[in-house]
DRENDO-1510 file (C-alpha; in Angstrom, 1 decimal, always signed):
<recs>
REC; n; res; u; v; w
REC; 1; MET; +137.8; +126.9; +81.0 .
REC; 2; THR; +134.6; +126.5; +83.1 .
REC; 3; THR; +134.4; +124.7; +86.4 .
REC; 4; THR; +132.5; +121.8; +84.8 .
REC; 5; THR; +135.0; +121.4; +82.0 .
REC; 6; THR; +137.9; +121.5; +84.5 .
REC; 7; TYR; +136.6; +118.6; +86.5 .
REC; 8; LEU; +135.5; +116.6; +83.5 .
REC; 9; THR; +138.9; +116.9; +82.0 .
REC; 10; HIS; +140.6; +116.1; +85.3 .
REC; 11; PHE; +138.7; +112.8; +85.6 .
REC; 12; SER; +138.5; +112.1; +81.9 .
REC; 13; LEU; +134.7; +112.1; +81.9 .
REC; 14; SER; +132.7; +112.5; +78.7 .
REC; 15; ALA; +129.9; +114.4; +80.4 .
REC; 16; PRO; +128.7; +115.4; +83.9 .
REC; 17; PRO; +127.9; +112.1; +85.6 .
REC; 18; PHE; +125.1; +113.2; +87.9 .
REC; 19; GLU; +122.9; +115.1; +85.6 .
REC; 20; LYS; +119.1; +114.2; +85.7 .
REC; 21; GLU; +118.7; +113.7; +81.9 .
REC; 22; LEU; +118.4; +109.9; +81.5 .
REC; 23; SER; +116.1; +108.0; +79.3 .
REC; 24; ASP; +113.7; +105.5; +81.0 .
REC; 25; ALA; +115.8; +102.6; +79.6 .
REC; 26; GLN; +118.9; +104.0; +81.3 .
REC; 27; LEU; +117.5; +104.3; +84.8 .
REC; 28; TRP; +119.3; +102.4; +87.5 .
REC; 29; LEU; +117.3; +100.7; +90.2 .
REC; 30; PRO; +118.6; +98.6; +93.1 .
REC; 31; SER; +117.1; +95.1; +93.5 .
REC; 32; HIS; +114.4; +96.2; +96.0 .
REC; 33; LYS; +113.2; +98.9; +93.7 .
REC; 34; SER; +113.2; +96.5; +90.7 .
REC; 35; GLN; +111.0; +94.2; +92.8 .
REC; 36; LEU; +108.7; +97.1; +93.6 .
REC; 37; VAL; +108.3; +97.9; +89.8 .
REC; 38; ASP; +107.4; +94.2; +89.3 .
REC; 39; GLN; +104.8; +94.5; +92.1 .
REC; 40; LEU; +103.3; +97.7; +90.5 .
REC; 41; THR; +103.3; +96.0; +87.1 .
REC; 42; GLN; +101.4; +93.0; +88.4 .
REC; 43; ALA; +98.9; +95.2; +90.3 .
REC; 44; LEU; +98.1; +97.2; +87.1 .
REC; 45; PHE; +97.7; +94.0; +85.0 .
REC; 46; GLN; +95.1; +93.0; +87.7 .
REC; 47; HIS; +93.5; +96.4; +87.2 .
REC; 48; HIS; +94.1; +97.3; +90.9 .
REC; 49; GLN; +94.4; +100.5; +92.8 .
REC; 50; VAL; +97.8; +101.4; +94.3 .
REC; 51; LEU; +99.3; +103.7; +96.9 .
REC; 52; LEU; +103.1; +104.3; +96.6 .
REC; 53; TYR; +104.8; +106.5; +99.2 .
REC; 54; GLY; +108.3; +107.4; +100.3 .
REC; 55; GLU; +110.5; +110.2; +101.6 .
REC; 56; PRO; +111.7; +113.0; +99.3 .
REC; 57; GLY; +114.5; +111.8; +97.0 .
REC; 58; SER; +113.8; +108.1; +97.7 .
REC; 59; GLY; +113.3; +107.4; +94.0 .
REC; 60; LYS; +109.5; +107.6; +93.4 .
REC; 61; THR; +109.9; +109.3; +90.0 .
REC; 62; CYS; +112.5; +106.7; +88.9 .
REC; 63; VAL; +110.1; +103.9; +89.9 .
REC; 64; LEU; +107.3; +105.5; +87.9 .
REC; 65; ARG; +109.5; +106.0; +84.9 .
REC; 66; ALA; +110.7; +102.3; +85.1 .
REC; 67; LEU; +107.1; +101.3; +85.3 .
REC; 68; ARG; +106.2; +103.3; +82.3 .
REC; 69; HIS; +109.0; +101.7; +80.4 .
REC; 70; LYS; +107.9; +98.2; +81.4 .
REC; 71; LEU; +104.1; +98.4; +80.7 .
REC; 72; PRO; +103.1; +97.4; +77.2 .
REC; 73; GLN; +101.9; +100.5; +75.3 .
REC; 74; ASP; +99.3; +98.4; +73.4 .
REC; 75; GLN; +97.7; +97.4; +76.7 .
REC; 76; PHE; +97.9; +100.5; +78.9 .
REC; 77; ARG; +97.1; +104.2; +78.6 .
REC; 78; LEU; +99.0; +106.1; +81.3 .
REC; 79; THR; +97.8; +109.6; +82.3 .
REC; 80; TYR; +100.2; +111.5; +84.6 .
REC; 81; CYS; +99.1; +114.4; +86.7 .
REC; 82; ALA; +101.6; +116.4; +88.8 .
REC; 83; ASN; +99.6; +119.5; +89.6 .
REC; 84; VAL; +97.1; +118.1; +92.1 .
REC; 85; THR; +96.7; +121.2; +94.2 .
REC; 86; LEU; +93.4; +122.0; +92.7 .
REC; 87; GLY; +89.7; +122.0; +93.7 .
REC; 88; ARG; +87.5; +119.3; +92.3 .
REC; 89; ARG; +86.3; +121.2; +89.2 .
REC; 90; ASP; +89.7; +122.3; +88.2 .
REC; 91; PHE; +91.1; +118.9; +88.8 .
REC; 92; TYR; +88.6; +117.3; +86.4 .
REC; 93; ARG; +89.2; +120.1; +84.0 .
REC; 94; GLN; +93.0; +119.4; +84.0 .
REC; 95; LEU; +92.3; +115.6; +83.7 .
REC; 96; ALA; +89.9; +116.1; +80.8 .
REC; 97; GLN; +92.5; +118.3; +79.0 .
REC; 98; THR; +95.2; +115.7; +79.6 .
REC; 99; LEU; +93.0; +113.0; +78.1 .
REC; 100; GLY; +92.4; +115.1; +75.1 .
REC; 101; LEU; +88.8; +116.0; +76.0 .
REC; 102; SER; +87.2; +119.5; +76.2 .
REC; 103; PRO; +88.1; +121.1; +79.6 .
REC; 104; CYS; +84.9; +123.2; +79.6 .
REC; 105; GLY; +81.8; +122.6; +81.7 .
REC; 106; THR; +80.7; +122.0; +85.3 .
REC; 107; ALA; +82.4; +119.6; +87.6 .
REC; 108; ALA; +79.6; +117.1; +87.0 .
REC; 109; SER; +79.8; +117.4; +83.2 .
REC; 110; LEU; +83.6; +117.0; +83.3 .
REC; 111; PHE; +83.3; +114.0; +85.5 .
REC; 112; HIS; +80.8; +112.5; +83.1 .
REC; 113; ALA; +83.1; +113.1; +80.1 .
REC; 114; VAL; +86.1; +111.5; +81.9 .
REC; 115; THR; +84.2; +108.4; +83.0 .
REC; 116; THR; +82.6; +108.0; +79.5 .
REC; 117; HIS; +86.1; +108.2; +78.0 .
REC; 118; VAL; +87.3; +105.5; +80.4 .
REC; 119; GLN; +84.5; +103.2; +79.4 .
REC; 120; GLU; +85.2; +103.8; +75.7 .
REC; 121; LEU; +88.9; +102.9; +76.3 .
REC; 122; SER; +87.8; +99.6; +77.9 .
REC; 123; GLN; +86.2; +98.7; +74.5 .
REC; 124; THR; +89.6; +99.1; +72.8 .
REC; 125; ARG; +91.4; +96.8; +75.3 .
REC; 126; LEU; +93.4; +99.7; +76.6 .
REC; 127; HIS; +93.4; +99.9; +80.4 .
REC; 128; PRO; +93.7; +103.5; +81.6 .
REC; 129; VAL; +96.0; +104.2; +84.6 .
REC; 130; LEU; +95.7; +107.6; +86.3 .
REC; 131; ILE; +98.9; +108.5; +88.1 .
REC; 132; LEU; +98.6; +111.3; +90.7 .
REC; 133; ASP; +102.0; +112.4; +91.7 .
REC; 134; GLU; +102.6; +114.5; +94.9 .
REC; 135; ALA; +99.2; +113.2; +95.9 .
REC; 136; HIS; +99.8; +114.2; +99.6 .
REC; 137; LEU; +99.0; +117.7; +98.3 .
REC; 138; LEU; +95.6; +116.8; +97.0 .
REC; 139; HIS; +92.8; +119.2; +97.9 .
REC; 140; GLN; +90.5; +117.4; +100.3 .
REC; 141; ASP; +87.5; +118.1; +98.2 .
REC; 142; THR; +89.2; +116.2; +95.3 .
REC; 143; LEU; +90.3; +113.4; +97.6 .
REC; 144; ASP; +86.7; +113.0; +98.9 .
REC; 145; HIS; +85.6; +112.3; +95.3 .
REC; 146; LEU; +88.3; +110.0; +93.9 .
REC; 147; HIS; +86.5; +106.8; +95.0 .
REC; 148; VAL; +83.5; +107.8; +92.9 .
REC; 149; LEU; +85.8; +108.0; +89.9 .
REC; 150; LEU; +86.6; +104.3; +90.4 .
REC; 151; ASN; +82.9; +103.3; +90.4 .
REC; 152; PHE; +81.7; +101.7; +87.2 .
REC; 153; ASP; +78.5; +99.7; +86.7 .
REC; 154; TRP; +77.5; +99.8; +90.4 .
REC; 155; ASP; +81.2; +99.3; +91.4 .
REC; 156; SER; +81.3; +95.9; +89.6 .
REC; 157; ARG; +83.9; +96.7; +87.0 .
REC; 158; ALA; +87.6; +97.7; +87.3 .
REC; 159; LEU; +87.9; +100.0; +84.3 .
REC; 160; LEU; +90.4; +102.4; +85.7 .
REC; 161; SER; +93.5; +102.0; +87.9 .
REC; 162; LEU; +94.5; +104.8; +90.2 .
REC; 163; LEU; +98.1; +105.1; +91.3 .
REC; 164; LEU; +98.5; +107.6; +94.2 .
REC; 165; VAL; +102.2; +108.7; +94.7 .
REC; 166; GLY; +103.4; +110.9; +97.5 .
REC; 167; LEU; +105.2; +111.4; +100.8 .
REC; 168; PRO; +104.3; +109.3; +103.9 .
REC; 169; GLU; +101.9; +112.0; +104.8 .
REC; 170; LEU; +99.6; +110.7; +102.1 .
REC; 171; ARG; +99.4; +107.3; +103.9 .
REC; 172; ASP; +98.4; +109.2; +107.1 .
REC; 173; ARG; +95.7; +111.2; +105.3 .
REC; 174; LEU; +94.2; +108.2; +103.7 .
REC; 175; HIS; +93.8; +106.6; +107.1 .
REC; 176; LEU; +91.6; +109.4; +108.3 .
REC; 177; ARG; +88.0; +108.4; +108.8 .
REC; 178; ARG; +86.7; +110.7; +106.1 .
REC; 179; ASN; +88.9; +109.0; +103.5 .
REC; 180; ARG; +88.0; +105.4; +104.4 .
REC; 181; SER; +85.9; +104.9; +101.2 .
REC; 182; LEU; +88.9; +105.6; +99.1 .
REC; 183; LEU; +91.4; +103.6; +101.3 .
REC; 184; SER; +89.1; +100.6; +101.2 .
REC; 185; ARG; +89.5; +100.5; +97.4 .
REC; 186; ILE; +93.3; +100.6; +97.4 .
REC; 187; HIS; +94.5; +97.0; +97.0 .
REC; 188; HIS; +98.3; +97.7; +97.4 .
REC; 189; ARG; +99.9; +100.1; +99.8 .
REC; 190; LEU; +103.6; +100.1; +99.0 .
REC; 191; ALA; +106.4; +101.9; +100.9 .
REC; 192; LEU; +109.5; +103.0; +99.0 .
REC; 193; PRO; +112.6; +102.4; +101.2 .
REC; 194; PRO; +115.7; +104.5; +100.8 .
REC; 195; LEU; +119.0; +103.2; +99.4 .
REC; 196; GLY; +121.4; +101.1; +101.5 .
REC; 197; VAL; +125.0; +102.1; +101.6 .
REC; 198; ALA; +125.9; +99.4; +99.2 .
REC; 199; ASP; +123.2; +100.7; +96.8 .
REC; 200; THR; +124.8; +104.2; +97.0 .
REC; 201; GLY; +128.1; +102.8; +96.0 .
REC; 202; ASP; +126.6; +100.9; +93.1 .
REC; 203; TYR; +124.7; +104.0; +92.0 .
REC; 204; LEU; +127.8; +106.1; +91.9 .
REC; 205; ARG; +129.7; +103.5; +89.9 .
REC; 206; MET; +126.8; +103.2; +87.4 .
REC; 207; ARG; +126.6; +106.9; +86.8 .
REC; 208; LEU; +130.4; +107.2; +86.4 .
REC; 209; HIS; +130.4; +104.2; +84.0 .
REC; 210; ARG; +127.9; +105.9; +81.8 .
REC; 211; VAL; +130.3; +108.8; +81.2 .
REC; 212; GLY; +133.3; +106.7; +80.5 .
REC; 213; CYS; +134.8; +106.1; +83.9 .
REC; 214; ASP; +135.4; +102.4; +84.9 .
REC; 215; LYS; +137.3; +103.1; +88.1 .
REC; 216; ASP; +136.1; +104.1; +91.6 .
REC; 217; LEU; +136.4; +107.8; +92.1 .
REC; 218; PHE; +134.9; +107.6; +95.6 .
REC; 219; ALA; +136.7; +105.7; +98.4 .
REC; 220; PRO; +134.5; +103.4; +100.5 .
REC; 221; ASP; +134.7; +105.7; +103.5 .
REC; 222; ALA; +133.6; +108.6; +101.3 .
REC; 223; VAL; +130.6; +106.5; +100.0 .
REC; 224; ALA; +129.6; +105.7; +103.6 .
REC; 225; THR; +129.9; +109.4; +104.6 .
REC; 226; LEU; +127.8; +110.5; +101.5 .
REC; 227; HIS; +125.2; +107.9; +102.3 .
REC; 228; GLN; +124.9; +108.9; +105.9 .
REC; 229; ALA; +124.6; +112.6; +104.9 .
REC; 230; THR; +121.9; +112.0; +102.3 .
REC; 231; ASP; +119.9; +109.0; +103.8 .
REC; 232; GLY; +120.1; +107.5; +100.4 .
REC; 233; ALA; +118.2; +110.3; +98.7 .
REC; 234; LEU; +119.2; +110.3; +95.0 .
REC; 235; ARG; +118.9; +114.0; +94.4 .
REC; 236; GLU; +121.1; +114.8; +97.3 .
REC; 237; ILE; +123.6; +112.1; +96.3 .
REC; 238; ASP; +123.8; +113.7; +92.8 .
REC; 239; ARG; +124.4; +117.1; +94.2 .
REC; 240; LEU; +127.0; +116.3; +96.8 .
REC; 241; ALA; +128.8; +113.8; +94.6 .
REC; 242; THR; +129.2; +116.5; +92.0 .
REC; 243; TRP; +130.5; +119.0; +94.5 .
REC; 244; ALA; +133.0; +116.4; +95.8 .
REC; 245; LEU; +134.3; +115.9; +92.3 .
REC; 246; LEU; +134.7; +119.6; +91.9 .
REC; 247; LEU; +136.6; +119.9; +95.1 .
REC; 248; ALA; +138.8; +117.0; +94.2 .
REC; 249; SER; +139.6; +118.6; +90.8 .
REC; 250; ARG; +140.5; +121.8; +92.5 .
REC; 251; LYS; +142.9; +120.1; +94.9 .
REC; 252; LYS; +144.3; +117.9; +92.0 .
REC; 253; ARG; +143.2; +114.7; +93.7 .
REC; 254; ARG; +142.2; +111.6; +91.8 .
REC; 255; LEU; +140.1; +110.0; +94.5 .
REC; 256; VAL; +137.4; +111.5; +96.7 .
REC; 257; ASP; +138.2; +110.3; +100.3 .
REC; 258; ARG; +136.2; +110.8; +103.5 .
REC; 259; ASP; +137.8; +114.2; +104.2 .
REC; 260; LEU; +137.0; +115.6; +100.8 .
REC; 261; MET; +133.5; +114.3; +101.0 .
REC; 262; THR; +133.0; +115.9; +104.4 .
REC; 263; GLN; +134.3; +119.2; +103.0 .
REC; 264; ALA; +131.8; +119.0; +100.2 .
REC; 265; ILE; +129.0; +118.3; +102.7 .
REC; 266; ASP; +130.0; +121.1; +105.0 .
REC; 267; SER; +130.2; +123.6; +102.1 .
REC; 268; ASP; +127.0; +122.6; +100.4 .
REC; 269; GLN; +125.5; +126.1; +100.3 .
REC; 270; SER; +127.2; +126.7; +97.0 .
REC; 271; PRO; +129.4; +124.5; +94.8 .
REC; 272; PRO; +133.2; +125.0; +95.2 .
REC; 273; LEU; +134.9; +126.9; +92.3 .
REC; 274; ALA; +137.9; +125.6; +90.5 .
REC; 275; ASP; +141.0; +127.8; +90.4 .
</recs>
């Protein structure tokens, strides 16, 4: 019997509760993140530009997926780019390929192809949204040029929305003088706060409920200890909560208390093995 099977059987769980495989519709968001999704949705309906930043694990990807689920597919065309560590020509080559265009040509010809495609989309009533994830890693040469990508008909038409997503360093970079042309075009600059301790408890219960567990497996003091150790970062919560359940299974315990959670945190270099 594997370690995973042992702890699933011990707690009568139908599947590992903290795996990352969830559909957009199954995502859980606390109220403040749901409100943020509403703000993003409204901004894109207004064809605005948006900056979204937060610490690692604060839920940026969850917010983007919830946004994707909420936007009507017959009104928006989302283009997602995660590899932004490219020079300007390679960036436009990647963007052209993502849009289904030929990725060949000079930077100028690729830029022309992309902007022409955006204008053609506007005729179909589809509003294109370009999402640049990990945008704090953008090559400066590319960042220098993004404001030009937003310029249509002498900067009189909003045919493309840009959603820049990254760590707080992205906000700091945009406030540099050389990036002021781009910053001046960004209508909404939204910070993504971490979870509160009550949110962490709700998140644990939601994930457990999805695998058939309707009782608390984490004592309140364990939840508080987990929250303090992770600063509300979901990936860290998933990892340490899993290890705590493995430890509890090994010790034949039905509840993760503060001591067990502390042990899981202290031994987080590798997951504990069941006997």
